[in-house]
C-alpha positions, 0 to 999 in steps of 0.5 A, spaced: 380 310 299 381 309 307 376 312 311 380 317 316 375 316 322 376 309 322 382 309 327 385 316 330 392 315 333 391 308 334 384 309 337 378 306 334 371 308 335 366 304 340 361 304 335 362 305 327 358 309 323 359 309 315 358 316 312 350 317 312 349 312 317 344 313 323 344 310 330 339 311 336 342 313 342 338 314 349 338 320 353 343 319 359 338 324 363 331 322 361 327 317 357 328 321 350 331 317 344 336 321 339 338 319 332 345 320 331 348 321 324 354 321 321 355 326 315 362 326 312 367 327 317 362 330 322 356 328 326 349 331 327 343 329 332 336 329 332 331 330 337 323 331 336 324 337 332 330 337 327 337 335 326 343 340 330 350 339 329 354 337 335 357 343 339 363 342 343 363 345 349 368 351 348 364 354 342 366 357 336 369 350 333 369 348 326 363 343 325 367 337 324 370 338 331 364 338 336 362 333 340 357 332 346 356 327 352 352 322 348 357 322 342 362 321 347 358 315 350 357 312 343 364 313 340 368 313 346 371 319 350 378 317 348 376 317 340 372 323 341 378 327 344 383 324 339 378 326 333 377 333 336 384 334 336 385 332 329 380 336 326 382 342 330 389 342 332 390 349 333 383 350 337 382 349 344 384 342 346 379 338 349 379 335 356 377 328 358 371 328 363 368 323 367 366 317 364 359 315 363 355 309 362 355 307 355 348 309 351 343 304 349 344 304 341 341 300 336 342 301 328 337 304 324 340 304 317 334 303 313 328 306 317 326 312 313 327 318 318 322 324 318 326 330 319 326 338 319 331 340 314 333 348 314 334 352 308 337 349 303 343 353 300 343 351 293 349 349 289 350 353 283 355 357 279 356 360 286 356 355 292 354 357 299 354 350 303 354 343 301 347 341 303 342 336 300 337 331 302 343 327 304 346 332 309 343 334 315 345 341 316 347 345 322 342 349 326 341 356 323 344 362 326 342 370 326 342 373 319 344 380 317 342 382 310 345 386 304 341 391 301 336 389 296 328 389 295 324 384 296 322 384 289 329 382 287 329 376 292 322 373 288 326 375 282 332 371 284 328 365 286 324 364 280 330 364 276 334 359 280 328 355 279 329 354 272 336 351 273 334 346 278 338 341 275 344 345 277 342 346 284 343 342 290 335 341 291 329 345 290 325 341 296 327 346 302 325 351 307 329 356 303 325 362 304 328 368 307 325 370 313 320 376 313 324 382 313 331 379 310 333 380 303 338 376 299 343 380 295 342 381 288 347 377 285 349 376 278 348 368 276 351 364 271 347 360 266 350 353 263 354 353 256 353 347 252 360 345 249 356 343 242 351 348 241 353 354 246 355 361 243 361 362 240 366 364 246 371 368 242 373 374 245 369 372 252 373 373 258 375 366 261 377 364 268 377 358 273 370 356 276 372 356 284 370 351 288 368 356 294 363 359 298 359 365 294 360 371 298 357 378 297 361 384 301 356 390 303 362 394 305 361 392 312 361 384 312 360 378 308 353 376 306 351 369 303 347 369 297 341 367 301 342 373 306 346 370 312 352 374 315 358 370 315 363 372 322 370 373 319 375 375 324 376 383 324 383 383 322 380 379 315 375 385 314 380 390 316 383 389 309 377 391 305 375 398 304 368 400 306 366 405 300 364 399 295 361 392 294 364 386 292 362 379 289 367 373 290 368 367 293 371 365 300 376 360 298 380 355 301 384 352 295 382 346 290 379 340 293 377 343 300 370 345 299 368 341 305 373 344 310 372 351 307 364 351 309 366 348 316 371 354 317 366 360 314 360 358 318 364 358 325 364 364 329 371 367 328 375 361 327 382 361 327 382 357 321 380 363 317 388 364 316 387 359 311 381 362 307 382 368 301 377 372 298 377 371 291 374 377 288 371 377 281 366 383 280 364 390 284 357 391 283 357 398 286 360 400 279 355 395 275 353 400 270 360 400 267 363 395 262 366 389 265 373 391 262 373 397 266 370 394 273 376 389 272 381 394 271 379 398 277 379 391 281 386 390 279 388 397 281 385 396 288 387 389 289 391 386 284 399 386 284 402 392 287 394 395 288 392 400 293 389 394 298 394 388 295 394 383 300 395 375 300 388 374 302 384 379 298 385 377 291 382 378 284 380 372 280 385 372 274 381 372 267 384 371 260 381 372 253 378 366 249 381 365 242 376 360 240 372 354 242 378 350 242 382 354 247 376 354 252 376 346 251 383 346 252 383 350 258 377 346 261 381 340 261 387 344 264 384 346 270 380 340 271 387 336 271 389 339 277 383 339 281 379 345 279 372 345 278 371 348 271 371 355 267 367 361 267 366 365 261 364 373 261 361 376 255 366 382 253 363 389 255 357 386 259 354 390 265 353 387 272 346 384 273 343 382 279 339 376 276 341 370 272 344 372 265 347 369 259 352 374 260 356 369 265 356 362 263 359 356 267 362 350 264 364 344 268 364 336 267 359 332 270 358 324 271 352 319 270 351 313 275 346 309 277 343 307 284 337 303 287 331 307 290 331 305 297 325 310 300 323 317 300 324 323 304 318 327 305 317 334 302 317 341 305 315 347 303 311 347 296 313 340 296 309 338 302 305 332 302 309 329 296 316 326 295 322 331 297 327 326 295 329 319 293 333 315 298 338 311 294 344 306 295 350 306 290 353 300 288 359 301 293 353 301 299 353 308 300 347 312 302 345 318 299 339 322 297 337 325 290 332 331 291 334 335 285 331 334 278 325 331 280 319 334 276 312 335 280 309 329 276 315 325 279 314 327 286 307 325 286 309 318 282 316 317 284 320 311 281 318 305 286 323 302 291 327 297 288 328 301 281 334 303 278 335 310 277 340 314 273 343 321 277 348 326 275 353 329 279 360 333 279 364 330 284 364 325 290 365 328 297 371 325 300 367 320 303 365 317 297 358 320 296 355 324 290 356 331 291 349 335 289 346 329 285 341 331 280 335 326 278 336 324 270 331 318 269 329 311 271 335 306 268 330 301 265 335 297 262 339 296 268 338 291 274 344 293 278 346 300 280 353 302 277 358 307 280 361 312 276 369 312 274 371 318 278 379 320 277 382 322 283 382 329 282 375 329 282 374 327 289 373 332 294 379 333 299 384 331 294 388 335 289 393 334 283 400 336 283 401 343 283 394 344 285 393 351 289 
């Protein structure tokens, strides 16, 4: 697949960075040296403390449409202006500045870099941000919290730890700052196709590839308590006397761009986002069927608050196990992520529960260990993630699925490991990979064969 950043409007970058590659760049005003890293279709820089997303001078632009003088000097100003126009065509148009001397840059593709990684917003049945140890996350913004107890926060974190394999990474500074509490959300457990409970009579819906969001009657809040900043016209579509659980959604195969939009203050691209509602916690004591009927009356077709951007996720009753598997195949064939199963008559629980099940297809592949990322938080002093290289040459990190024993005695550099993931990013890097084990019978890594519709940024015919 051609890399969209290789050439834009006939302009190529002065220095080419593969996805995940880093370069050292000298400051133009001091003796400082920065590291620039490409992550997907955007860039980050690292000073002495942490990775920070490049910010375009007008502010408020999507994270993939930001730059600075160092990046312009490294890649070329004409190229950068073309890249910003391509990534933010409806935003403020960048203007050319005075040319500056090229930065001194040297490639450091193999040198382990110690860096400070902010809160890991874990991948789960309710993805918030695509951010594992192979991704350099943006700087933290101010946070607004939903109403919940600190006891609920500890309870939620403990239960999420049991689902480590399905999380982006447990090596993180994921603690919510003092005085901040995440909303108590209903979290799913995995349904085993062979041994899982009989799904007959359960409610079945598509598992959306969006950003999990709690509406507290005033604004949208992430599962870790971070406030999103949608335009007022978007929030004005919602009533103020209830709470809602759903996802901010840009369509199948658009997770990366959706994250970019919802994490940007008042982005003009919110017009491409919908709020897909799948529950109403403020009526959580009622059985699911009553809650679903209420949501349909409010936001469904001809509902009192019906609008194109506020939708209720459609559910249907599963006839039997075969019906579920057929539906899973149908959804995945058009670029969907998977399915969710809701137990009939169930109440809304603010924790991980067996009343909500998730189903999705995973792929296994091998990679060679090239180094180790230091641990943070409870993993300080031991391995935080394995630095790996795919058969294709792409670099990425595996931080999920590692036991404490493995973190203390990780597979040696040069060994082949097996990892599991759901799909590739649009730049061919595994999204939220999880460690499976050492592939003792392999001497070369092997990439998984992924159908085109399982690559982020692509969609099958008929995909929304």
